N, C-alpha and C positions, 0 to 999 in steps of 0.2 A: 174708579173705572172712567174713561174718557167715553164721550157720546159715540164717536169713531169706533173705539174697540168694542164698545156694547152692541154696535150694530152689525159688527163682522161677526162677534161670538153669536147672538142670534140666528144670523146667516147662515153660519155653520151648524147651530144645532137645528133649524128648521130643515136644512137641504138633508144632512143626515136623517132626520126624522121622515123627509118625503121619499129618501131613497129605499128607507126600510119598510113602506109601506106599497112600495111599486110604483111611485109617481112617475110619469112619462120624464124622460131625459131628452136632451138632444142625441140624435144619431152620433156615432162616433165621428168627431174633428179629425183631421189629418194628424193633429199633435198631441193626442190622448196618450201616446207611448211617452211622452215626455212628461218630466214631473214641472210644474207650473207654482211658483211663490209669489204672491205680488204684496207689496206694502201699498196700504190705503193710501199714506200720503204721496205716494208717487204715482197715483194711477192718473192718467192724462183723459179729461173728458173733452170730445168735440162734436162737432154739428154732427147731425144725421141727416143725410141727402133726403129729400123730399119730405121731412119733416117739420113742424113749426120751429124757429129760432130758439123758444123756451126749451127745448128738448135737447138733451145730449148725451153721450154714452161713454162709457170705459171699457175698452175689450177687454174680457178675463181670458177668454179661451177660444179659438177657433177664428175665422174670419167672416163676420156677417155677409160681405159682399158675395162670397163665393160657395160658401157652404155652412155646416151647423156652427152655431156659436152662442156663447155666453156672455152675457153683458151686464153693466150696472146701467142702468139708464136713470137718467135725472131728470126731473120736470121742474121746472121754477112755478113759483106761487102765482096761481092765476092762469098758467099753462093750460089748453083746451088741442088736443088730437081730435079732429073730425073724423065722423063715422068712416072706418075702413076694414079692409081685411087684408091677410098675408098669405101666400102662398105655404107657408111652413105652418106646423104646428108650432105654436106659441106657449109657453109658461112664463107666467108672472108672479113674484113673489115680492110683495111689499115689506121694505126695511124700515123707512120711517117715512113720516109725511101723513097727510090728510088729503083725501079726494075720492073719486069713484070713478068706478070702470063700468060702463052700460054696454050690455049684451044684448044680442038679439035673441030672442027666444029664451031669454034667461034674465035672473034677479040681478039688479046692480051689485056690484062688489063693493063695498065702503072701504078706502083707504087706511088700513091703520097697520101698526106693524105685525106681521105673519099673516097678514090675508094672501090667500092663493087662487089662481085661475090658471084653467089649462084649457086652451082656445084652440079649436081643432082648427085645419087648413079652410079657407073661405068663410070664416065664421067672424061675422061683423060684430064691431066694438067701438066705444070710441072711449077715451080717457078725458078727465079732468082732475085738477090739482089746484086744492085751495090752500094748501101751506108746502111748502117746498119739499116734494116726493123723491126719495130714492128708492129703486125697483131693480130685484134680480130679476132679468129676461133671458130666458133660454127658447132657441130656433132650432129645430131640426133638419133645416136647410135653409139656401141663402134667404135672406131678409129681403122683402121687397114690401111696398105698401101701395095699397091701392083704393083712393079715396069714392067714395058714393054720397048720396043724400041718403037720409037716415030710411033704414030698413023699415 
């Protein structure tokens, strides 16, 4: 099995498990009535406005500029996203790579495959990636980012 198909299979298993235990998911995007299938080889990663150039995303469902969305977020080795918060509630699931998610009022989350974080609206956090990171990211409203000094 290829590495790419391994992480897709792991993602599907973890998402199924998360759904089974009632983990939060984005509110309904406009396209939730459509069947969507995506081939990982054809995903188009693009720069994300207002994020460091070492971060890129491929949209899986929804439109992060206007409402709920699910994306694959890629952070290059050495990438650091400074302290920030989002208006939307955010869900992160690590697919591959190594790094850390530091959170205000919470223990840091080590990036290892299968690690999960649910971040409420306005919850300050920062991310750093020591070895190329691929994350599943869900937001229940339009994606915005607000930077500030360490909380």
